[in-house]
C-alpha positions, 0 to 999 in steps of 0.5 A: 480520511483516515484508515486503521491499519488492518490485518492485511495491510499489516501482512503486506508490510510484514512482507515488505520486511521480510523482503529486508530490501534497501528502498533502492533495491526496491526501486530496481524492482518497482511494479505498481501491482507487487502486492494484490489482496482482496481490498488492497493493490499496490507496489513500490514507485521508484519516482515517489520513492515510496509503496503506492497503493489502492484500497477498495472498500464499499466499492470506491476506490482510495489511494495512499502511500507509505516509505519503506520505514512506514511500513516497516513501522506498520508491520511492528505495530508502531504506525497503526492508521494511514490517511486515504484519498480518493482515487483518482481513477474510476473502479472499472470493476464497479458494476452500477 
């Protein structure tokens, strides 16, 4: 499912851009929850060499990944959408 880049994700990507690290440097400090906002949680995955995120909306979790270059392009406004996939993990915080 296509997802329009919002200010929350663009802000995360600007943080990534401002840190000015290489992908190798991000891999050395790999953390799956480096970035945590209202709707997004994620960080750099050294195995995939990309940032991986979950996006939560309407009590449903989705996953997506972006490379360092894509994060910079999102920060600059050159990429305006990402593709979300349903999360393979259940949302443990959802109360029925």
